[in-house]
C-alpha positions as CSV (number, residue, x, y, z in Angstrom):
1,X,-5.1,-1.4,4.5
2,X,-4.3,-2.4,1.0
3,X,-1.0,-2.5,-1.0
4,X,0.1,-2.7,-4.7
5,X,3.5,-4.1,-5.7
6,X,5.1,-3.7,-9.1
7,X,8.1,-5.5,-10.4
8,X,9.8,-3.9,-13.4
9,X,12.8,-5.2,-15.5
10,X,14.9,-2.5,-16.9
11,X,17.2,-2.1,-19.8
12,X,20.8,-2.0,-18.8
13,X,21.9,1.3,-17.9
14,X,18.6,2.9,-17.3
15,X,18.1,2.4,-13.5
16,X,19.3,5.9,-12.4
17,X,17.2,7.7,-15.1
18,X,14.1,5.7,-14.2
19,X,14.6,6.4,-10.6
20,X,14.9,10.1,-11.2
21,X,11.8,10.2,-13.3
22,X,9.9,8.4,-10.6
23,X,10.9,10.6,-7.9
24,X,10.3,13.7,-9.9
25,X,7.1,13.0,-11.9
26,X,5.3,9.8,-10.6
27,X,5.5,10.2,-6.9
28,X,3.8,13.6,-7.0
29,X,1.1,12.2,-9.3
30,X,0.5,9.0,-6.9
31,X,0.5,11.4,-3.8
32,X,-2.8,12.8,-5.0
33,X,-4.6,9.3,-4.8
34,X,-6.8,9.5,-1.8
35,X,-5.5,7.3,1.2
36,X,-1.9,6.9,0.2
37,X,0.1,6.0,3.3
38,X,3.5,5.1,1.9
39,X,5.4,4.4,-1.2
40,X,8.8,2.7,-1.5
41,X,11.1,2.0,-4.5
42,X,13.8,-0.8,-4.2
43,X,16.5,-1.4,-6.6
44,X,17.5,-5.2,-7.1
45,X,20.8,-6.2,-9.0
46,X,20.7,-3.0,-10.9
47,X,18.2,-4.2,-13.5
48,X,15.0,-4.5,-11.5
49,X,12.9,-2.1,-9.6
50,X,10.3,-2.9,-7.1
51,X,7.6,-0.5,-6.2
52,X,5.3,-0.7,-3.2
53,X,2.3,1.6,-2.5
54,X,0.3,1.3,0.8
55,X,-3.3,2.7,0.9
56,X,-6.1,2.6,3.4
57,X,-8.4,0.8,1.2
58,X,-8.6,-1.3,-2.0
59,X,-10.0,1.6,-4.2
60,X,-6.6,3.5,-3.7
61,X,-4.5,0.6,-4.4
62,X,-6.4,-0.2,-7.8
63,X,-6.2,3.5,-8.8
64,X,-2.4,3.7,-8.2
65,X,-2.1,0.3,-10.5
66,X,-4.0,2.2,-13.3
67,X,-2.1,5.5,-13.0
68,X,1.1,3.6,-13.0
69,X,0.4,1.6,-16.0
70,X,-0.6,4.8,-18.0
71,X,2.5,6.7,-16.7
72,X,4.9,3.9,-17.5
73,X,3.5,3.4,-20.9
74,X,3.9,7.1,-21.9
75,X,7.2,7.9,-20.0
76,X,9.3,4.7,-19.4
77,X,8.7,2.9,-22.6
78,X,12.5,3.1,-23.5
79,X,13.6,1.8,-20.1
80,X,11.2,-1.2,-19.2
81,X,11.8,-4.3,-20.9
82,X,8.4,-6.0,-20.3
83,X,5.1,-5.6,-18.6
84,X,5.4,-5.3,-14.9
85,X,4.4,-8.1,-12.5
86,X,1.7,-6.5,-10.5
87,X,0.4,-7.7,-7.2
88,X,-2.5,-6.1,-5.1
89,X,-4.1,-7.3,-2.1
90,X,-5.0,-6.6,1.6
91,X,-2.4,-6.0,4.3
92,X,-3.5,-7.9,7.4
93,X,0.1,-7.5,8.9
94,X,2.1,-4.2,8.9
95,X,4.4,-2.4,11.4
96,X,6.6,0.6,10.9
97,X,9.3,1.7,13.3
98,X,9.9,5.4,13.2
99,X,13.2,7.0,13.1
100,X,15.2,4.1,11.5
101,X,17.3,5.1,8.6
102,X,16.2,2.6,5.7
103,X,18.7,1.0,3.4
104,X,17.8,-2.3,2.2
105,X,14.6,-4.2,1.6
106,X,13.8,-7.9,1.4
107,X,10.7,-9.4,-0.5
108,X,9.6,-12.8,-0.1
109,X,6.8,-14.0,-2.5
110,X,5.0,-17.2,-1.6
111,X,2.4,-19.4,-3.0
112,X,-0.4,-21.1,-1.1
113,X,-4.0,-21.5,-1.0
114,X,-6.3,-18.8,0.1
115,X,-7.1,-20.6,3.4
116,X,-3.6,-21.2,4.2
117,X,-2.8,-17.5,3.6
118,X,-5.0,-16.6,6.3
119,X,-3.1,-19.0,8.7
120,X,0.1,-17.8,7.5
121,X,-0.8,-14.3,8.3
122,X,-1.8,-15.1,11.9
123,X,1.5,-17.2,12.5
124,X,3.5,-14.3,11.1
125,X,1.8,-11.7,13.5
126,X,2.4,-14.0,16.3
127,X,5.9,-15.4,15.7
128,X,7.9,-13.9,12.8
129,X,7.0,-10.3,13.4
130,X,8.1,-10.1,17.1
131,X,11.4,-11.8,15.9
132,X,12.0,-9.2,13.3
133,X,11.0,-6.5,15.4
134,X,13.7,-7.5,18.0
135,X,16.4,-7.3,15.3
136,X,18.7,-4.3,15.4
137,X,18.1,-2.2,12.3
138,X,14.6,-3.3,11.7
139,X,12.6,-0.5,10.2
140,X,9.3,-2.1,8.8
141,X,7.2,-5.3,7.9
142,X,4.1,-5.8,5.7
143,X,2.4,-8.9,4.7
144,X,0.2,-8.7,1.6
145,X,-2.3,-11.4,0.8
146,X,-2.9,-11.2,-3.0
147,X,-6.4,-10.5,-4.2
148,X,-7.7,-13.6,-6.1
149,X,-8.1,-17.3,-5.2
150,X,-5.2,-19.3,-4.1
151,X,-2.5,-16.7,-5.1
152,X,-0.6,-16.6,-1.9
153,X,1.0,-13.3,-1.2
154,X,4.2,-11.2,-0.4
155,X,6.1,-10.3,2.7
156,X,8.1,-7.0,2.6
157,X,10.7,-6.0,5.2
158,X,13.1,-2.8,5.4
159,X,16.2,-2.5,7.4
160,X,19.1,0.0,8.2
161,X,21.8,-1.8,6.0
162,X,22.6,-4.8,3.7
163,X,24.2,-6.9,6.6
164,X,21.2,-6.5,8.8
165,X,18.8,-7.4,6.0
166,X,20.9,-10.5,5.1
167,X,20.9,-11.7,8.7
168,X,17.4,-11.2,9.3
169,X,16.4,-12.8,6.0
170,X,18.3,-15.9,7.1
171,X,16.6,-16.1,10.3
172,X,13.0,-15.4,8.6
173,X,13.6,-18.3,5.9
174,X,14.3,-20.8,8.7
175,X,11.3,-19.5,10.7
176,X,9.2,-19.9,7.4
177,X,10.4,-23.5,7.0
178,X,9.8,-24.6,10.6
179,X,6.5,-22.6,11.0
180,X,4.7,-22.3,7.8
181,X,6.5,-24.5,5.3
182,X,3.8,-27.1,5.3
183,X,1.3,-24.4,4.2
184,X,3.2,-23.4,1.1
185,X,3.0,-25.0,-2.4
186,X,6.7,-24.2,-3.2
187,X,9.4,-22.5,-1.5
188,X,9.4,-18.7,-1.3
189,X,11.1,-16.5,-3.8
190,X,13.4,-13.9,-2.3
191,X,14.6,-10.7,-3.5
192,X,17.1,-8.3,-1.6
193,X,17.8,-4.7,-3.0
194,X,18.6,-1.2,-2.0
195,X,16.0,1.2,-1.1
196,X,16.3,4.4,-3.2
197,X,13.1,6.3,-2.5
198,X,10.6,6.3,0.2
199,X,7.5,8.6,0.5
200,X,5.5,8.9,3.7
201,X,2.7,11.4,4.1
202,X,4.2,14.6,2.8
203,X,8.1,13.8,3.0
204,X,10.2,12.0,0.4
205,X,13.4,10.5,1.6
206,X,16.2,9.2,-0.5
207,X,18.3,6.4,0.7
C-alpha cells in the first residue's frame, strides 16, 4: 500500500469552514480515485490540518496529490496560508483495529537514510507495533517511507482520546530513542491533534 500526507497551515478562524468544505466536497471527489482505502483529517493547534490518504498502489496516492493540489488552489485559497508539505510513499507497516472510536492522532516525522528507513520499518513492526497494539484505546498505526533518496518517513497513530494518545506517544518516543535512535539523523518531529474526519470504504465518520 501507499499513502499521501498533506500538511496545511490555515489562516486563524478558518479551520471549521475548511473542514466542512473538505467533508462535503473533497472527500467525495477523492473517493473516486481507484484503490482508496482510507482518508483521515486531523486538526493540530487550531491552525494546521493534516490529511492522510491510503491507497492500494502508488498511482492512486499520486493521483490524490494532483487532485488535492487543484482543488485547494480553486477552493481553499482564502484559507490556506502557504503551499502544503506533501509526503508520498510506501506503507510497509499498517494495522487498523475495527470498532474503536477514534478521537486523536499522533504524527511522528523522522529523518534518516533510505537504508536505515528499511531497518526502522522492520524494528517498528517487531517491537513498537505490538506495544502500541496492547495500549487500551489504540485504533490504528501506519509507517510511511517517503519516496526519494534519504528522505526518512512518517508514522501515524490513532487513539480513542487525547489522554491515551499522550501516554502512548511518551512510550513510543522512549522506544524510538532506545531502539532506532542511532539510525536517525535528527530527533523526530511530533504533532498531536484531534481527528475530525475519517473515511473508510463507503463511510464517512466525524469525530
